[in-house]
Structures are given as structure tokens and as C-alpha cells.
C-alpha positions in Angstrom: -23.4 22.3 -34.7 -24.9 21.3 -38.0 -23.0 18.8 -40.2 -24.9 20.0 -43.3 -23.8 23.5 -42.7 -20.2 22.4 -42.3 -20.3 20.3 -45.5 -21.7 23.4 -47.3 -19.0 25.7 -45.9 -16.0 23.5 -46.6 -16.1 24.0 -50.5 -16.5 27.7 -50.0 -13.5 27.9 -47.7 -11.4 25.8 -50.1 -12.5 28.1 -53.0 -11.7 31.2 -51.0 -8.2 29.9 -50.1 -7.4 29.0 -53.7 -8.6 32.4 -55.0 -6.5 34.1 -52.3 -3.4 32.1 -53.4 -4.1 33.1 -57.0 -4.4 36.8 -56.1 -1.2 36.7 -54.1 0.7 35.0 -56.8 -0.7 37.4 -59.4 0.2 40.4 -57.4 3.7 39.2 -56.7 4.4 38.4 -60.4 2.9 41.8 -61.4 0.5 40.3 -64.0 -2.7 42.0 -62.7 -5.3 42.0 -65.4 -8.0 44.7 -65.1 
């Protein structure tokens, strides 16, 4: 268990969750820009 690896993964996980929320809200509202 490496603390450095965990500290590096935390921001990535937060970014992934925030992006997922944006995708879900975008799809539900029907404002998908492509």
C-alpha cells in the first residue's frame, strides 16, 4: 500500500465522478453537444 499512489489516485477518482455526474445530467436534460 503506497500513500503516494493513493494521493495520486484521489484527484483522478474525484474528476471521474464529477465528469460522470455531468454526463448523467446532460443526458437526462437532453442537451448533448456533439
